C-alpha positions as a Markdown table, in Angstrom:
| # | Residue | x | y | z |
|---|---|---|---|---|
| 1 | Met | 123.6 | -15.7 | -53.8 |
| 2 | Gly | 120.2 | -17.2 | -54.7 |
| 3 | Phe | 117.7 | -18.9 | -52.4 |
| 4 | Asp | 119.3 | -21.6 | -50.3 |
| 5 | Val | 116.6 | -24.2 | -49.8 |
| 6 | Ser | 118.7 | -26.5 | -47.6 |
| 7 | Tyr | 119.4 | -23.6 | -45.2 |
| 8 | Phe | 115.8 | -22.5 | -45.2 |
| 9 | Leu | 114.7 | -26.0 | -44.2 |
| 10 | Glu | 117.5 | -26.2 | -41.6 |
| 11 | Ile | 116.6 | -23.0 | -39.9 |
| 12 | Ile | 112.9 | -23.7 | -39.4 |
| 13 | Pro | 113.4 | -26.3 | -36.6 |
| 14 | Ile | 115.8 | -23.8 | -34.9 |
| 15 | Leu | 113.2 | -21.1 | -35.0 |
| 16 | Leu | 110.4 | -23.4 | -33.8 |
| 17 | Gly | 112.5 | -24.1 | -30.7 |
| 18 | Tyr | 111.8 | -20.5 | -29.6 |
| 19 | Leu | 108.1 | -20.5 | -30.6 |
| 20 | Gly | 107.2 | -21.6 | -27.1 |
| 21 | Leu | 108.8 | -18.5 | -25.5 |
| 22 | Thr | 106.9 | -16.3 | -27.9 |
| 23 | Met | 103.6 | -18.0 | -27.1 |
| 24 | Lys | 104.4 | -17.9 | -23.4 |
| 25 | Met | 104.8 | -14.1 | -23.6 |
| 26 | Ala | 101.6 | -13.7 | -25.6 |
| 27 | Ser | 99.6 | -16.0 | -23.3 |
| 28 | Leu | 100.7 | -14.3 | -20.1 |
| 29 | Gly | 100.1 | -11.0 | -21.8 |
| 30 | Leu | 96.6 | -12.1 | -22.7 |
| 31 | Val | 95.6 | -13.2 | -19.2 |
| 32 | Ile | 96.9 | -10.0 | -17.6 |
| 33 | Ala | 95.5 | -7.7 | -20.4 |
| 34 | Leu | 92.0 | -9.3 | -20.2 |
| 35 | Thr | 92.0 | -8.9 | -16.4 |
| 36 | Leu | 93.0 | -5.3 | -16.6 |
| 37 | Ala | 90.7 | -4.6 | -19.5 |
| 38 | Thr | 87.6 | -6.1 | -17.8 |
| 39 | Ala | 88.2 | -4.0 | -14.7 |
| 40 | Met | 88.7 | -0.8 | -16.7 |
| 41 | Ala | 85.7 | -1.5 | -18.8 |
| 42 | Ile | 83.5 | -2.0 | -15.8 |
| 43 | Val | 84.8 | 1.2 | -14.2 |
| 44 | Arg | 83.9 | 3.1 | -17.4 |
| 45 | Val | 80.5 | 1.5 | -17.8 |
| 46 | Phe | 79.5 | 2.4 | -14.2 |
| 47 | Lys | 81.3 | 5.8 | -14.5 |
| 48 | Val | 83.0 | 5.4 | -11.1 |
| 49 | Pro | 84.0 | 8.8 | -9.8 |
| 50 | Val | 87.7 | 9.7 | -10.2 |
| 51 | Leu | 88.6 | 6.1 | -11.3 |
| 52 | Asp | 86.7 | 6.7 | -14.6 |
| 53 | Trp | 88.9 | 9.7 | -15.3 |
| 54 | Ile | 92.1 | 7.9 | -14.4 |
| 55 | Val | 91.1 | 4.9 | -16.7 |
| 56 | Gln | 90.4 | 7.3 | -19.6 |
| 57 | Val | 93.8 | 8.8 | -19.2 |
| 58 | Val | 95.5 | 5.4 | -19.1 |
| 59 | Ile | 93.6 | 4.1 | -22.1 |
| 60 | Ser | 94.4 | 7.3 | -24.0 |
| 61 | Phe | 98.1 | 7.1 | -23.3 |
| 62 | Phe | 98.5 | 3.4 | -24.2 |
| 63 | Arg | 96.4 | 3.8 | -27.3 |
| 64 | Gly | 98.1 | 7.0 | -28.3 |
| 65 | Thr | 101.8 | 6.0 | -28.1 |
| 66 | Pro | 103.7 | 3.3 | -30.0 |
| 67 | Leu | 104.2 | 0.0 | -28.3 |
| 68 | Leu | 108.0 | 0.2 | -28.9 |
| 69 | Val | 108.2 | 3.5 | -27.1 |
| 70 | Gln | 106.2 | 2.0 | -24.2 |
| 71 | Leu | 108.6 | -1.0 | -24.0 |
| 72 | Phe | 111.6 | 1.3 | -23.9 |
| 73 | Leu | 110.0 | 3.6 | -21.4 |
| 74 | Leu | 109.2 | 0.6 | -19.1 |
| 75 | Tyr | 112.5 | -1.2 | -19.4 |
| 76 | Tyr | 115.0 | 1.6 | -19.8 |
| 77 | Gly | 113.2 | 4.7 | -18.5 |
| 78 | Leu | 111.3 | 3.8 | -15.4 |
| 79 | Pro | 114.2 | 2.2 | -13.5 |
| 80 | Gln | 115.9 | 5.7 | -13.6 |
| 81 | Val | 113.0 | 7.1 | -11.7 |
| 82 | Phe | 112.1 | 4.1 | -9.6 |
| 83 | Pro | 115.3 | 2.2 | -8.5 |
| 84 | Val | 113.2 | -0.7 | -7.3 |
| 85 | Leu | 112.6 | -1.5 | -11.0 |
| 86 | Val | 116.3 | -1.8 | -11.8 |
| 87 | Gly | 116.2 | -5.6 | -11.3 |
| 88 | Ile | 113.3 | -6.2 | -13.7 |
| 89 | Asp | 114.3 | -8.6 | -16.5 |
| 90 | Ala | 113.6 | -8.1 | -20.2 |
| 91 | Phe | 111.0 | -10.9 | -20.4 |
| 92 | Thr | 109.0 | -9.5 | -17.5 |
| 93 | Ala | 109.2 | -6.0 | -19.0 |
| 94 | Ala | 108.0 | -7.3 | -22.4 |
| 95 | Val | 105.0 | -9.1 | -20.8 |
| 96 | Ile | 104.0 | -6.1 | -18.7 |
| 97 | Gly | 104.4 | -3.8 | -21.7 |
| 98 | Leu | 102.3 | -6.0 | -24.0 |
| 99 | Ser | 99.7 | -6.4 | -21.3 |
| 100 | Leu | 99.3 | -2.6 | -20.6 |
| 101 | His | 99.3 | -1.8 | -24.3 |
| 102 | Phe | 96.6 | -4.3 | -25.4 |
| 103 | Ser | 94.5 | -3.9 | -22.3 |
| 104 | Ala | 93.8 | -0.4 | -23.4 |
| 105 | Tyr | 92.3 | -1.6 | -26.7 |
| 106 | Met | 90.6 | -4.6 | -25.1 |
| 107 | Ala | 89.0 | -2.4 | -22.4 |
| 108 | Glu | 87.2 | -0.3 | -25.1 |
| 109 | Thr | 86.1 | -3.5 | -26.9 |
| 110 | Ile | 84.7 | -5.0 | -23.7 |
| 111 | Arg | 83.0 | -1.7 | -22.7 |
| 112 | Ala | 81.3 | -1.5 | -26.1 |
| 113 | Ala | 80.2 | -5.2 | -25.8 |
| 114 | Ile | 78.7 | -4.5 | -22.3 |
| 115 | Leu | 76.9 | -1.5 | -23.6 |
| 116 | Gly | 75.6 | -3.6 | -26.4 |
| 117 | Ile | 73.6 | -5.8 | -24.0 |
| 118 | Asp | 70.0 | -4.6 | -23.6 |
| 119 | Arg | 69.6 | -2.6 | -20.4 |
| 120 | Ser | 66.6 | -4.7 | -19.5 |
| 121 | Gln | 68.9 | -7.6 | -18.7 |
| 122 | Met | 70.4 | -5.7 | -15.8 |
| 123 | Glu | 67.1 | -4.3 | -14.7 |
| 124 | Ala | 65.6 | -7.8 | -14.7 |
| 125 | Ala | 68.5 | -9.1 | -12.6 |
| 126 | Leu | 68.2 | -6.3 | -10.1 |
| 127 | Ser | 64.4 | -6.9 | -9.8 |
| 128 | Ile | 65.0 | -10.4 | -8.6 |
| 129 | Gly | 67.4 | -9.3 | -5.9 |
| 130 | Gln | 70.8 | -9.7 | -7.5 |
| 131 | Ser | 73.4 | -7.1 | -6.9 |
| 132 | Pro | 74.9 | -5.1 | -9.8 |
| 133 | Ala | 78.2 | -7.1 | -9.3 |
| 134 | Met | 76.4 | -10.4 | -9.4 |
| 135 | Ala | 74.3 | -9.5 | -12.4 |
| 136 | Met | 77.4 | -8.3 | -14.2 |
| 137 | Arg | 79.3 | -11.5 | -13.5 |
| 138 | Arg | 76.5 | -14.0 | -14.2 |
| 139 | Ile | 74.4 | -12.3 | -16.9 |
| 140 | Ile | 76.0 | -9.3 | -18.6 |
| 141 | Leu | 79.7 | -10.4 | -19.0 |
| 142 | Pro | 78.9 | -13.9 | -20.4 |
| 143 | Gln | 76.7 | -12.3 | -23.1 |
| 144 | Ala | 79.2 | -9.5 | -23.7 |
| 145 | Ala | 82.0 | -12.1 | -24.2 |
| 146 | Arg | 80.2 | -13.5 | -27.3 |
| 147 | Ile | 80.0 | -10.0 | -28.8 |
| 148 | Ala | 83.6 | -9.1 | -27.9 |
| 149 | Leu | 85.2 | -12.4 | -29.0 |
| 150 | Pro | 86.1 | -11.5 | -32.6 |
| 151 | Ser | 87.7 | -8.2 | -31.6 |
| 152 | Leu | 89.5 | -9.7 | -28.6 |
| 153 | Met | 90.9 | -12.6 | -30.7 |
| 154 | Asn | 92.1 | -10.2 | -33.3 |
| 155 | Gln | 93.9 | -8.2 | -30.6 |
| 156 | Phe | 95.4 | -11.4 | -29.3 |
| 157 | Ile | 96.7 | -12.2 | -32.7 |
| 158 | Asp | 98.2 | -8.7 | -32.9 |
| 159 | Met | 99.8 | -9.4 | -29.5 |
| 160 | Ile | 101.4 | -12.5 | -30.8 |
| 161 | Lys | 102.9 | -10.6 | -33.7 |
| 162 | Ser | 103.9 | -7.7 | -31.4 |
| 163 | Thr | 106.0 | -10.1 | -29.3 |
| 164 | Ser | 108.6 | -9.7 | -32.1 |
| 165 | Leu | 109.4 | -6.3 | -30.5 |
| 166 | Ala | 110.6 | -8.0 | -27.4 |
| 167 | Phe | 114.0 | -8.7 | -29.1 |
| 168 | Thr | 114.7 | -4.9 | -28.8 |
| 169 | Leu | 114.9 | -5.4 | -25.0 |
| 170 | Gly | 117.1 | -8.4 | -25.4 |
| 171 | Val | 114.6 | -11.3 | -25.1 |
| 172 | Val | 115.8 | -14.2 | -27.3 |
| 173 | Glu | 112.5 | -15.2 | -28.8 |
| 174 | Leu | 111.4 | -16.1 | -32.3 |
| 175 | Met | 112.3 | -12.8 | -34.0 |
| 176 | Ala | 115.5 | -12.4 | -32.1 |
| 177 | Thr | 116.7 | -15.9 | -33.1 |
| 178 | Ala | 115.9 | -15.1 | -36.8 |
| 179 | Gln | 117.8 | -11.9 | -36.6 |
| 180 | Met | 120.9 | -13.6 | -35.1 |
| 181 | Glu | 120.8 | -16.5 | -37.6 |
| 182 | Ala | 120.5 | -14.0 | -40.5 |
| 183 | Ser | 123.4 | -12.0 | -39.2 |
| 184 | Ser | 125.7 | -15.0 | -38.7 |
| 185 | Ser | 124.9 | -16.6 | -42.1 |
| 186 | Phe | 124.1 | -13.6 | -44.2 |
| 187 | Arg | 121.0 | -15.5 | -45.3 |
| 188 | Phe | 118.6 | -12.7 | -44.5 |
| 189 | Phe | 115.9 | -13.7 | -47.0 |
| 190 | Glu | 115.7 | -17.3 | -45.9 |
| 191 | Ser | 115.8 | -16.4 | -42.2 |
| 192 | Phe | 113.1 | -13.8 | -42.3 |
| 193 | Leu | 110.9 | -15.7 | -44.7 |
| 194 | Ala | 111.0 | -18.7 | -42.3 |
| 195 | Val | 110.0 | -16.6 | -39.3 |
| 196 | Ala | 107.3 | -14.9 | -41.4 |
| 197 | Leu | 105.8 | -18.3 | -42.4 |
| 198 | Ile | 105.9 | -19.4 | -38.7 |
| 199 | Tyr | 104.0 | -16.3 | -37.6 |
| 200 | Trp | 101.6 | -16.8 | -40.5 |
| 201 | Val | 100.8 | -20.4 | -39.6 |
| 202 | Val | 100.3 | -19.5 | -35.9 |
| 203 | Val | 97.9 | -16.7 | -36.9 |
| 204 | Val | 96.0 | -19.0 | -39.3 |
| 205 | Leu | 95.6 | -21.6 | -36.5 |
| 206 | Phe | 94.2 | -19.0 | -34.0 |
| 207 | Thr | 91.9 | -17.6 | -36.7 |
| 208 | Gln | 90.4 | -21.1 | -37.1 |
| 209 | Leu | 90.1 | -21.3 | -33.3 |
| 210 | Gln | 88.3 | -17.9 | -33.4 |
| 211 | Leu | 85.8 | -19.2 | -36.0 |
| 212 | Tyr | 85.2 | -22.3 | -34.0 |
| 213 | Leu | 84.5 | -20.4 | -30.8 |
| 214 | Glu | 82.3 | -17.9 | -32.6 |
| 215 | Ala | 80.2 | -20.8 | -34.0 |
| 216 | Lys | 80.0 | -22.5 | -30.6 |
| 217 | Leu | 79.0 | -19.4 | -28.7 |
| 218 | Ser | 76.4 | -18.5 | -31.3 |
| 219 | Lys | 74.5 | -21.9 | -31.2 |
| 220 | Ala | 72.3 | -20.7 | -28.3 |
| 221 | Tyr | 71.2 | -17.7 | -30.4 |
| 222 | Gln | 70.4 | -19.7 | -33.6 |
| 223 | Arg | 66.8 | -20.5 | -34.5 |
């Protein structure tokens, strides 16, 4: 059949119309994942009794099983056990699944960044009357953010790409639209090449943002 340039150019605007939904999933997932990851990292750093063990099990599970399995378990499996979840929609299930999966990786990144801060920083804060929570919020976490930024941005980029699995739950996002367009036109190469290029451009843009943020956060440490 050959490569149909006109179809390739026609489908790009169609796919771009669903990019917003993809980015919405990734953005919500990032906010929730970072919140959960920070809480789990702090629990692990301070080795909170019982909670530390629970967090380790949670992190091990979500890092040790495929994201697709987790999405299916959340959307199709849990409603059988917990009827209250029957009404959950595919979009919400996808966001929750992405959040839980990537929070496990982000938690270890943040924990490593916190442990990478010299212990004297915490001791100095405590010596002037700050509580451990206050010292963590005002002194440790801001410094840890600079260390963790490259890994966290890479994980966010992975999250953007992983939103493509949401179509398996029925979410009509970027990948699902490409799949439907390809099935109806039989122009599989053009459709999937177009969606691949869109993901690529988005990732390149966020990579540039990562470099900008790294440079900005590193200014205070340059001599």
